[in-house]
VOZABA-404662 format. One line per 4 residues: their letters; for each residue x, y, z of C-alpha. Coordinates in nm, 3 decimals. Layout:
N
a	X,Y,Z ~ ...
//
This chain:
193
xxxx	-0.381,0.198,-0.473 ~ -0.414,0.553,-0.603 ~ -0.681,0.638,-0.344 ~ -0.477,0.478,-0.068
xxxx	-0.162,0.671,-0.154 ~ -0.353,0.995,-0.199 ~ -0.507,0.959,0.149 ~ -0.182,0.851,0.313
xxxx	0.011,1.143,0.163 ~ -0.248,1.386,0.303 ~ -0.169,1.265,0.655 ~ 0.162,1.443,0.693
xxxx	0.117,1.498,1.067 ~ 0.050,1.127,1.129 ~ 0.350,1.036,0.914 ~ 0.564,1.297,1.093
xxxx	0.662,1.460,0.765 ~ 0.630,1.799,0.601 ~ 0.336,1.849,0.366 ~ 0.380,1.666,0.036
xxxx	0.286,1.779,-0.311 ~ 0.271,1.473,-0.534 ~ 0.152,1.370,-0.875 ~ 0.022,1.014,-0.868
xxxx	0.039,0.827,-1.196 ~ -0.155,0.507,-1.256 ~ 0.009,0.275,-1.505 ~ -0.247,0.144,-1.756
xxxx	-0.088,-0.202,-1.732 ~ -0.104,-0.192,-1.352 ~ 0.148,-0.401,-1.156 ~ 0.340,-0.550,-1.452
xxxx	0.361,-0.205,-1.609 ~ 0.493,-0.051,-1.289 ~ 0.752,-0.326,-1.255 ~ 0.866,-0.331,-1.616
xxxx	0.805,0.017,-1.757 ~ 0.855,0.266,-1.472 ~ 1.202,0.373,-1.584 ~ 1.070,0.493,-1.920
xxxx	0.750,0.637,-1.774 ~ 0.936,0.840,-1.513 ~ 1.207,0.965,-1.748 ~ 0.993,1.268,-1.843
xxxx	0.984,1.371,-1.474 ~ 1.359,1.336,-1.418 ~ 1.434,1.709,-1.421 ~ 1.104,1.844,-1.291
xxxx	1.044,1.622,-0.989 ~ 1.251,1.597,-0.676 ~ 1.173,1.230,-0.604 ~ 1.018,0.928,-0.770
xxxx	0.845,0.640,-0.597 ~ 0.702,0.332,-0.764 ~ 0.458,0.109,-0.579 ~ 0.295,-0.213,-0.694
xxxx	0.168,-0.550,-0.571 ~ 0.398,-0.850,-0.586 ~ 0.098,-1.067,-0.678 ~ 0.023,-1.001,-1.041
xxxx	0.347,-0.819,-1.124 ~ 0.468,-1.099,-1.350 ~ 0.774,-1.188,-1.137 ~ 0.607,-1.345,-0.834
xxxx	0.895,-1.592,-0.800 ~ 1.113,-1.302,-0.679 ~ 1.096,-1.169,-0.326 ~ 0.958,-0.826,-0.247
xxxx	1.307,-0.710,-0.152 ~ 1.465,-0.831,-0.475 ~ 1.194,-0.673,-0.689 ~ 1.247,-0.344,-0.505
xxxx	1.626,-0.358,-0.533 ~ 1.620,-0.443,-0.906 ~ 1.387,-0.159,-0.999 ~ 1.556,0.091,-0.766
xxxx	1.888,0.008,-0.933 ~ 1.738,0.063,-1.279 ~ 1.584,0.393,-1.170 ~ 1.913,0.511,-1.021
xxxx	2.101,0.422,-1.339 ~ 1.848,0.625,-1.539 ~ 1.919,0.943,-1.339 ~ 1.718,0.907,-1.018
xxxx	2.025,0.830,-0.800 ~ 1.944,0.896,-0.431 ~ 1.599,1.026,-0.534 ~ 1.391,0.712,-0.587
xxxx	1.228,0.430,-0.398 ~ 1.028,0.124,-0.488 ~ 0.764,-0.020,-0.256 ~ 0.645,-0.369,-0.346
xxxx	0.347,-0.477,-0.140 ~ 0.352,-0.847,-0.058 ~ 0.126,-1.003,-0.158 ~ -0.099,-0.706,-0.242
xxxx	-0.234,-0.373,-0.120 ~ -0.514,-0.539,0.078 ~ -0.247,-0.656,0.326 ~ -0.240,-0.297,0.455
xxxx	-0.612,-0.307,0.538 ~ -0.594,-0.576,0.803 ~ -0.508,-0.386,1.118 ~ -0.661,-0.439,1.461
xxxx	-0.829,-0.097,1.447 ~ -1.205,-0.092,1.512 ~ -1.222,0.152,1.220 ~ -1.150,-0.139,0.985
xxxx	-1.457,-0.323,1.113 ~ -1.664,-0.005,1.089 ~ -1.554,0.083,0.735 ~ -1.609,-0.273,0.612
xxxx	-1.960,-0.284,0.763 ~ -1.875,-0.513,1.055 ~ -1.910,-0.272,1.347 ~ -2.103,-0.443,1.627
xxxx	-2.147,-0.762,1.422 ~ -2.173,-1.105,1.577 ~ -1.957,-1.290,1.507 ~ -1.695,-1.017,1.494
xxxx	-1.499,-0.972,1.173 ~ -1.195,-1.147,1.322 ~ -1.408,-1.438,1.448 ~ -1.569,-1.469,1.107
xxxx	-1.228,-1.462,0.931 ~ -1.113,-1.743,1.161 ~ -1.433,-1.946,1.111 ~ -1.392,-1.923,0.733
xxxx	-1.021,-2.010,0.765 ~ -0.901,-1.684,0.613 ~ -0.676,-1.661,0.920 ~ -0.574,-1.889,1.204
xxxx	-0.580,-1.751,1.557 ~ -0.209,-1.661,1.571 ~ -0.213,-1.469,1.241 ~ -0.262,-1.095,1.239
xxxx	-0.342,-1.077,0.867 ~ -0.491,-1.318,0.615 ~ -0.234,-1.477,0.381 ~ -0.475,-1.397,0.095
xxxx	-0.587,-1.048,0.198 ~ -0.780,-0.956,-0.117 ~ -0.991,-1.273,-0.107 ~ -1.063,-1.218,0.264
xxxx	-1.165,-0.857,0.199 ~ -1.390,-0.947,-0.092 ~ -1.564,-1.220,0.109 ~ -1.610,-0.995,0.414
xxxx	-1.755,-0.717,0.199 ~ -1.981,-0.954,0.007 ~ -2.135,-1.082,0.328 ~ -2.213,-0.724,0.434
xxxx	-2.331,-0.631,0.083 ~ -2.064,-0.366,0.038 ~ -1.861,-0.330,-0.276 ~ -1.486,-0.295,-0.304
xxxx	-1.412,0.055,-0.429 ~ -1.139,0.316,-0.444 ~ -1.330,0.526,-0.190 ~ -1.326,0.235,0.057
xxxx	-0.946,0.216,0.033 ~ -0.917,0.593,0.059 ~ -1.145,0.601,0.366 ~ -0.942,0.333,0.541
xxxx	-0.613,0.510,0.463 ~ -0.758,0.839,0.585 ~ -0.898,0.703,0.914 ~ -0.699,0.408,1.047
xxxx	-0.394,0.486,1.257 ~ -0.082,0.467,1.042 ~ 0.115,0.338,1.339 ~ -0.096,0.020,1.345
xxxx	0.020,-0.108,1.006 ~ 0.316,-0.338,1.063 ~ 0.350,-0.448,0.701 ~ 0.717,-0.424,0.592
xxxx	0.632,-0.243,0.267 ~ 0.425,0.014,0.457 ~ 0.706,0.059,0.709 ~ 0.945,0.119,0.419
xxxx	0.704,0.375,0.270 ~ 0.692,0.565,0.601 ~ 1.069,0.557,0.642 ~ 1.129,0.685,0.287
xxxx	0.874,0.965,0.325 ~ 1.025,1.066,0.659 ~ 1.373,1.086,0.504 ~ 1.252,1.283,0.199
xxxx	1.010,1.521,0.368 ~ 1.158,1.599,0.707 ~ 0.974,1.842,0.926 ~ 1.151,2.159,1.035
x	1.240,2.132,1.402
//
């Protein structure tokens, strides 16, 4: 997730935002830590940072029974009460970051080692029942990614996520959490017109 966010934030022109200077923190307890301990973790940045954003996967956060929207609203409320009023956002990716990978861009196939393959990546995903023909994304995106990479003898790595986030068109990702991320960044870092 760190590599993805770092690459996305470097694409200010694609996001239609001003350049962003950001410090990205990785919680040692990952998704559950982000969900349950962000208020305390971010308290030291309250007076030295303009904005705070927390991002984590719904799968593995410890409260999977709650919707993405409710998880976001609960943590945003806690952050606002702790001093981040009108300066914070929470992005919960449902089910997990790998959902952002599955766009129809040929760069996805290329980066995952499937460029020019027969069957195509999409055909293979359908044949292995990771998706059905009407679906745009696999319901279990991490498992689909791991299987697709394994078949092409590529390993899942931070650089792979960073490469995808740096190359694939940001307008192609229709995921609601990604759309929220773009909207928040556009409201916080408006370009001078």
